C-alpha positions as CSV (number, residue, x, y, z in Angstrom):
1,X,83.5,62.5,-65.8
2,X,86.6,63.5,-67.7
3,X,89.9,62.9,-65.9
4,X,90.8,66.5,-66.5
5,X,87.6,67.6,-64.8
6,X,88.4,65.3,-61.9
7,X,91.8,66.8,-61.5
8,X,90.4,70.3,-61.3
9,X,88.1,69.4,-58.3
10,X,88.8,71.8,-55.4
11,X,89.7,70.7,-51.8
12,X,90.6,73.5,-49.3
13,X,91.1,75.9,-52.2
14,X,93.5,73.5,-54.1
15,X,92.8,71.4,-57.1
16,X,93.2,67.6,-56.9
17,X,96.1,67.9,-59.5
18,X,98.0,70.3,-57.2
19,X,97.4,68.0,-54.2
20,X,98.7,65.0,-56.2
21,X,101.8,67.0,-57.2
22,X,102.3,68.0,-53.5
23,X,102.0,64.4,-52.3
24,X,104.3,63.1,-55.1
25,X,107.0,65.6,-54.5
26,X,106.9,65.1,-50.7
27,X,107.0,61.3,-51.1
28,X,109.9,61.5,-53.6
29,X,111.8,63.8,-51.3
30,X,111.3,61.7,-48.2
31,X,112.2,58.4,-49.9
32,X,115.2,59.6,-51.9
33,X,116.6,62.2,-49.5
34,X,119.3,59.9,-48.2
35,X,120.3,58.7,-51.7
36,X,120.5,62.3,-52.9
37,X,122.5,63.4,-49.9
38,X,125.0,60.6,-50.5
39,X,125.3,61.8,-54.1
40,X,125.8,65.4,-53.1
41,X,128.4,64.3,-50.5
42,X,130.2,62.4,-53.2
43,X,130.3,65.4,-55.4
44,X,131.5,67.7,-52.6
45,X,134.2,65.1,-51.7
46,X,135.5,65.2,-55.3
47,X,136.4,68.9,-54.8
48,X,138.4,68.4,-51.6
49,X,139.7,64.8,-51.9
50,X,143.2,66.1,-52.9
51,X,143.4,67.7,-49.4
52,X,141.9,64.9,-47.4
53,X,145.0,63.0,-46.5
54,X,144.4,59.9,-44.3
55,X,140.6,60.8,-44.1
56,X,138.4,58.6,-46.3
57,X,135.3,59.2,-48.3
58,X,133.4,57.1,-45.8
59,X,134.4,59.6,-43.0
60,X,133.2,62.5,-45.1
61,X,129.8,60.8,-45.9
62,X,129.4,59.8,-42.2
63,X,129.6,63.5,-41.3
64,X,127.6,65.0,-44.2
65,X,124.9,62.6,-45.1
66,X,122.5,63.4,-42.2
67,X,122.6,67.2,-42.5
68,X,122.5,67.1,-46.3
69,X,119.5,64.8,-46.2
70,X,117.7,67.3,-43.9
71,X,118.6,70.1,-46.3
72,X,117.5,68.1,-49.4
73,X,114.2,67.3,-47.8
74,X,113.7,71.1,-47.0
75,X,114.2,71.8,-50.8
76,X,111.5,69.2,-51.7
77,X,109.3,70.6,-49.0
78,X,109.5,74.1,-50.6
79,X,108.8,72.7,-54.1
80,X,105.8,70.7,-52.7
81,X,104.2,73.6,-50.9
82,X,104.8,75.9,-53.8
83,X,102.2,73.8,-55.7
84,X,99.5,74.6,-53.2
85,X,97.3,77.6,-52.5
86,X,97.5,78.6,-48.8
87,X,94.0,78.0,-47.3
88,X,94.2,81.1,-45.1
89,X,90.4,81.3,-44.6
90,X,90.5,77.8,-43.1
91,X,93.0,78.9,-40.4
92,X,91.3,82.3,-39.9
93,X,94.5,84.2,-40.7
94,X,95.1,86.9,-43.3
95,X,97.1,85.9,-46.4
96,X,99.5,88.9,-46.2
97,X,101.1,91.0,-43.5
98,X,103.3,90.2,-40.5
99,X,100.7,87.8,-39.1
100,X,99.7,86.4,-42.5
101,X,99.7,82.6,-42.8
102,X,102.1,82.7,-45.8
103,X,104.5,85.1,-44.0
104,X,104.5,82.9,-40.9
105,X,105.2,79.7,-42.8
106,X,107.9,81.3,-44.9
107,X,109.7,82.5,-41.8
108,X,109.5,79.2,-40.1
109,X,110.8,77.6,-43.3
110,X,113.7,80.1,-43.4
111,X,114.6,79.3,-39.8
112,X,114.9,75.6,-40.7
113,X,116.8,76.4,-43.9
114,X,119.4,78.5,-42.1
115,X,119.8,75.9,-39.3
116,X,120.4,73.1,-41.9
117,X,122.9,75.2,-43.9
118,X,124.7,76.0,-40.6
119,X,124.7,72.3,-39.7
120,X,126.3,71.4,-43.1
121,X,129.0,74.0,-42.7
122,X,129.8,72.9,-39.2
123,X,130.2,69.3,-40.4
124,X,132.6,70.5,-43.0
125,X,134.6,72.2,-40.3
126,X,134.6,68.9,-38.4
127,X,135.9,67.2,-41.5
128,X,138.7,69.6,-42.1
129,X,139.5,69.4,-38.3
130,X,139.9,65.6,-38.8
131,X,142.4,66.3,-41.7
132,X,144.5,68.7,-39.7
133,X,144.4,66.5,-36.6
134,X,145.7,63.5,-38.7
135,X,148.6,65.7,-39.9
136,X,149.3,67.0,-36.4
137,X,149.6,63.4,-35.1
138,X,152.5,62.9,-37.5
139,X,154.6,65.8,-36.0
140,X,156.8,65.6,-33.0
141,X,155.3,68.7,-31.3
142,X,152.1,68.2,-29.3
143,X,151.2,71.9,-29.6
144,X,149.5,71.4,-32.9
145,X,147.5,68.5,-31.4
146,X,145.8,70.9,-29.0
147,X,145.6,73.9,-31.4
148,X,143.5,72.0,-34.0
149,X,140.6,71.2,-31.7
150,X,140.8,74.7,-30.2
151,X,140.5,76.5,-33.6
152,X,137.9,74.0,-34.8
153,X,135.7,74.9,-31.9
154,X,136.4,78.6,-32.4
155,X,135.4,78.3,-36.1
156,X,132.2,76.5,-35.1
157,X,131.3,79.3,-32.7
158,X,131.9,81.9,-35.4
159,X,129.7,79.9,-37.8
160,X,126.9,79.7,-35.3
161,X,127.1,83.4,-34.6
162,X,126.9,84.2,-38.3
163,X,123.9,81.9,-38.7
164,X,122.2,83.6,-35.8
165,X,122.7,87.1,-37.2
166,X,121.6,85.9,-40.7
167,X,118.4,84.5,-39.1
168,X,117.8,87.8,-37.3
169,X,118.2,89.8,-40.5
170,X,116.3,87.6,-43.0
171,X,113.6,86.1,-40.8
172,X,112.9,88.7,-38.1
173,X,113.9,91.8,-40.2
174,X,116.3,93.0,-37.6
175,X,118.9,95.6,-38.6
176,X,122.0,93.6,-37.8
177,X,124.3,96.6,-38.3
178,X,122.5,98.6,-35.7
179,X,122.3,95.6,-33.4
180,X,126.1,95.0,-33.5
181,X,126.6,98.8,-32.9
182,X,124.2,98.6,-30.0
183,X,126.2,95.7,-28.5
184,X,129.0,98.2,-27.9
185,X,126.7,100.1,-25.5
186,X,125.7,96.9,-23.7
187,X,129.1,95.4,-23.9
188,X,130.0,96.1,-20.3
189,X,126.8,94.5,-19.0
190,X,127.3,91.5,-21.3
191,X,131.0,91.2,-20.2
192,X,130.0,91.3,-16.6
193,X,127.3,88.6,-17.1
194,X,129.8,86.4,-19.0
195,X,132.7,87.1,-16.6
196,X,133.4,83.5,-15.9
197,X,133.3,82.5,-19.5
198,X,135.6,85.3,-20.5
199,X,138.1,84.4,-17.8
200,X,138.1,80.8,-19.0
201,X,138.6,82.0,-22.6
202,X,141.6,84.2,-21.6
203,X,142.9,81.3,-19.5
204,X,142.9,79.1,-22.6
205,X,145.1,81.5,-24.4
206,X,147.4,81.6,-21.5
207,X,147.7,77.8,-21.6
208,X,148.5,77.9,-25.3
209,X,151.1,80.6,-25.0
210,X,152.8,79.6,-21.7
211,X,152.3,75.8,-22.3
212,X,152.4,74.6,-18.7
213,X,151.0,71.4,-20.2
214,X,150.0,70.0,-23.6
215,X,147.6,67.2,-24.7
216,X,148.9,63.9,-23.5
217,X,150.6,65.1,-20.4
218,X,150.0,63.5,-17.0
219,X,149.1,66.3,-14.6
220,X,148.0,66.8,-11.0
221,X,145.7,69.7,-10.2
222,X,144.6,69.7,-6.6
223,X,143.3,66.2,-5.8
224,X,142.8,65.3,-9.5
225,X,145.5,63.4,-11.4
226,X,145.2,62.3,-15.0
227,X,146.1,62.6,-18.6
228,X,145.1,65.8,-20.5
229,X,142.9,64.7,-23.5
230,X,141.5,68.0,-24.7
231,X,142.0,71.8,-24.2
232,X,138.9,73.7,-25.2
233,X,137.6,77.3,-25.0
234,X,136.2,77.0,-21.6
235,X,137.5,73.8,-20.1
236,X,140.2,71.2,-20.1
237,X,139.2,67.5,-20.1
238,X,141.3,65.0,-18.1
239,X,141.2,61.2,-18.1
240,X,142.0,60.2,-14.5
241,X,143.9,57.2,-13.4
242,X,140.5,55.6,-12.4
243,X,139.5,56.1,-16.1
244,X,136.8,58.7,-15.2
245,X,136.5,61.8,-17.4
246,X,136.9,65.1,-15.5
247,X,136.2,68.5,-17.0
248,X,138.0,71.4,-15.3
249,X,137.5,75.1,-16.1
250,X,140.6,76.6,-17.7
251,X,140.8,79.3,-15.1
252,X,141.1,76.5,-12.5
253,X,144.0,75.0,-14.4
254,X,146.1,78.2,-14.2
255,X,145.0,79.5,-10.8
256,X,145.8,76.4,-8.8
257,X,149.3,74.8,-8.4
258,X,149.7,72.4,-11.3
259,X,152.2,69.5,-11.2
260,X,153.1,68.3,-14.7
261,X,154.2,64.8,-13.9
262,X,155.2,64.1,-17.5
263,X,158.1,66.6,-17.3
264,X,159.7,64.7,-14.4
265,X,162.9,63.0,-15.4
266,X,162.6,60.4,-12.6
267,X,159.9,59.0,-10.3
268,X,160.9,58.9,-6.7
269,X,160.3,55.8,-4.4
270,X,160.6,56.3,-0.6
271,X,159.8,53.8,2.1
272,X,161.2,52.1,5.2
273,X,162.3,48.6,5.7
274,X,161.5,47.7,9.3
275,X,163.3,44.9,11.0
276,X,162.9,43.6,14.6
277,X,165.0,44.8,17.5
278,X,166.6,41.3,17.7
279,X,168.4,42.2,14.5
280,X,172.1,42.9,15.3
281,X,173.9,46.0,14.1
282,X,176.1,43.8,11.8
283,X,173.0,42.4,10.2
284,X,171.5,45.9,9.7
285,X,174.7,47.2,8.2
286,X,175.0,44.3,5.8
287,X,171.4,44.6,4.7
288,X,171.6,48.3,4.1
289,X,174.9,47.9,2.2
290,X,173.6,45.1,-0.1
291,X,170.3,47.0,-0.9
292,X,172.4,50.1,-1.7
293,X,174.6,48.1,-4.1
294,X,171.7,46.5,-5.8
295,X,169.9,49.9,-6.4
296,X,173.1,51.6,-7.6
297,X,173.7,48.8,-10.2
298,X,170.1,48.6,-11.3
299,X,169.7,49.7,-15.0
300,X,166.6,51.8,-14.4
301,X,167.7,53.8,-11.3
302,X,170.2,56.7,-11.1
303,X,173.0,57.2,-8.6
304,X,171.0,59.3,-6.2
305,X,169.6,56.3,-4.3
306,X,170.1,56.4,-0.6
307,X,169.8,53.4,1.8
308,X,170.5,54.4,5.5
309,X,169.8,53.1,8.9
310,X,167.3,55.9,9.6
311,X,165.8,55.6,13.0
312,X,165.0,53.5,16.0
313,X,161.2,53.2,15.9
314,X,158.7,52.2,18.6
315,X,158.6,48.6,17.4
316,X,161.5,48.3,14.9
317,X,164.8,49.3,13.5
318,X,164.0,51.3,10.3
319,X,166.2,51.3,7.2
320,X,165.2,54.1,4.8
321,X,165.2,53.2,1.1
322,X,165.0,56.0,-1.5
323,X,165.7,55.7,-5.2
324,X,164.6,57.2,-8.5
325,X,163.2,55.3,-11.5
326,X,164.0,56.6,-14.9
327,X,160.6,56.1,-16.6
328,X,157.4,57.9,-16.9
329,X,155.4,54.9,-18.0
330,X,153.2,53.8,-15.1
331,X,153.2,50.1,-15.9
332,X,157.0,50.0,-16.3
333,X,157.3,52.0,-13.1
334,X,155.4,49.5,-11.0
335,X,157.1,46.5,-12.6
336,X,160.5,48.0,-11.5
337,X,159.2,48.7,-8.0
338,X,158.0,45.1,-7.7
339,X,161.4,43.7,-8.9
340,X,163.3,45.8,-6.3
341,X,160.9,44.9,-3.5
342,X,161.3,41.2,-4.2
343,X,165.1,41.7,-4.1
344,X,164.9,43.6,-0.7
345,X,162.8,40.7,0.8
346,X,165.5,38.2,-0.4
347,X,168.3,40.3,1.1
348,X,166.6,40.5,4.5
349,X,165.9,36.8,4.5
350,X,169.4,36.0,3.3
351,X,170.8,37.8,6.4
352,X,168.4,35.9,8.7
353,X,166.6,39.0,9.8
354,X,162.9,39.3,10.4
355,X,160.5,42.1,9.4
356,X,159.0,43.9,12.3
357,X,155.3,44.6,12.9
358,X,153.7,46.5,15.7
359,X,153.8,44.7,19.0
360,X,152.7,45.4,22.6
361,X,154.4,44.1,25.7
362,X,152.3,43.7,28.8
363,X,154.2,43.5,32.2
364,X,152.2,42.1,35.1
365,X,153.5,42.9,38.6
366,X,152.3,41.3,41.8
367,X,151.3,43.4,44.8
368,X,153.2,43.2,48.1
369,X,150.3,41.2,49.7
370,X,150.4,38.7,46.9
371,X,154.1,38.3,47.4
372,X,153.6,37.6,51.2
373,X,150.8,35.1,50.6
374,X,153.0,33.3,48.1
375,X,155.9,33.3,50.6
376,X,153.7,31.8,53.4
377,X,152.4,29.2,51.1
């Protein structure tokens, strides 16, 4: 049999030649999709490399290779299936019409194509977000550090919405113009259903305008204390002192009392030094005076420190110690506290006083009969 006759043999309504073409194109696309996506990403990077300060080509490829590989394979998938005749009689479906086999497959293909293009555009937004974030890190203001992630997320939401409407129009033949106009009628119901999301979105704008805190600030909201790492559309993400990652709704951030610990100029330290009741008044006075002098002369405390004989407690004489440390760094703060605590212990020991601890005195009294028996004996 001639090779040309063999290639014209029919299988499921398709010649062997067309099937070979189909298998070849599919194989080529599957094998070389990653290589071609790297080539395409390199070409795209060439157009924007002048703007990609501090962001490398490797970063660009890391973001774009996977979605471009998916898009490239879809192109080869179209070219491969274009070589075939749709065997509609095999599936029991008509060739044309809304329920036609060809119509259904084409619509499914368009859905994947729109999703892949949307994916690529969103990765491009991520790349430009990296560029602007690198530039924002070089500025003194922290406002741009939080605006860049916010607008990056905003742009991605817009891109997803555009992709969704394009899908409705091109795949499902929906009149998008009438749909958008109809949303005005159902806007109240939609707004009511999305009440919490809208409130959080408005709260995010309040945070950006009023700036009660910025990214990098140490804040306390209710029982949660931590560093603000990201301010998004709906929520704010905080890294707590226990290193856990807490996500709070933006509405929660402005409705509850918020203490921005970073804006404090000093950290206050307040505690009592308790000495025993055997400590004389001269010892107490000398201990308080020496601690006051040390705190006043310390390079990391201000002049608002107060050391006073505060009260006569149930088990001790209590000397109040209050001072303010001029640092917001937690590690430096606890180092200074440790240094001052050691000095206080040395001062108390120097004046031969003892630290008090809770004690209980038990007094036993003899009864009158016991006293008479003791006297007779």
